[in-house]
Structure formats: C-alpha cells, structure tokens
C-alpha positions in Angstrom: -9.6 0.2 11.2 -7.9 2.6 8.8 -9.4 6.0 8.2 -8.3 7.8 5.1 -9.1 11.3 6.5 -7.3 10.6 9.8 -4.3 9.1 7.9 -4.1 12.2 5.8 -4.1 14.4 8.9 -1.4 12.3 10.4 0.7 12.4 7.3 0.3 16.2 7.1 1.3 16.5 10.8 4.4 14.4 10.2 5.5 16.4 7.2 5.0 19.6 9.2 7.1 18.1 12.0 9.9 17.3 9.6 9.7 20.8 8.1 10.0 22.3 11.7 13.1 20.3 12.3 14.7 21.7 9.2 13.7 25.3 10.1 15.1 24.8 13.5 18.5 23.9 12.1 18.3 26.9 9.7 17.5 29.2 12.6 20.4 28.0 14.6 22.8 28.4 11.7 21.8 31.9 10.5 23.2 35.1 12.0 21.0 37.5 10.1 18.2 39.0 12.2 16.0 39.5 9.1 16.4 35.8 8.2 15.8 34.7 11.8 12.6 36.8 11.8 11.3 35.1 8.6 12.2 31.6 10.0 10.4 32.3 13.2 7.3 33.4 11.3 7.4 30.2 9.3 7.8 28.2 12.5 4.8 30.0 14.1 2.7 29.4 11.0 3.6 25.7 11.0 2.9 25.3 14.7 -0.6 26.9 14.3 -1.3 24.5 11.4 -0.2 21.5 13.4 -2.3 22.6 16.3 -5.4 23.0 14.2 -4.6 19.7 12.5 -4.4 18.0 15.9 -7.7 19.5 17.1 -9.4 18.4 14.0 -8.0 14.9 14.4 -9.3 14.7 17.9 -12.8 16.0 16.9 -13.1 13.5 14.1 -11.9 10.6 16.3 -14.4 11.5 19.0 -17.2 11.8 16.5 -16.4 8.5 15.0 -16.2 6.9 18.4 -19.6 8.3 19.4 -21.1 7.2 16.1 -19.8 3.6 16.6 -21.2 3.6 20.1 -24.7 4.7 18.9 -24.6 2.0 16.2 -23.7 -0.7 18.7 -26.5 0.4 21.1 -29.0 0.4 18.3 -28.1 -3.1 17.2 -28.4 -4.6 20.7 
C-alpha cells in the first residue's frame, strides 16, 4: 500500500541524506575555520530536520496501523 505522505517524507529524508554527504566532503576539503563552522551548522540543521522527519514518519505509520486494526476489528 503506497502512502503519498509517507513517500514524501521518505523522499525528503533521502534528499537530506544526499545533501549531508556533499556537506561532509566539503567539510573535509575546506581549511577555513569560518567555512567549517558554517558547514557544521548546516549539517546540524539537516540532522535535526531528518530526525523530526523520522519521528513524524513513525507517528504516522503507527497511527495508520492502529486505524487499520480498529477497522478490521469493527468489521469482524
């Protein structure tokens, strides 16, 4: 069963993951402390976004599972 909302969250998570990989390589290449600081802030922001995305995905999945269980019990 495909869920548009969950698919959107998954795609957003995947794009953030790719962006993190690019930032990691930038961080390793740069020597400027100022630039490193900016990159670390971006990484932290992306990590927080990914964490909240993951929590939301889990909440929605649990809610949908509970909803489907209630429906199946009512139909029996």
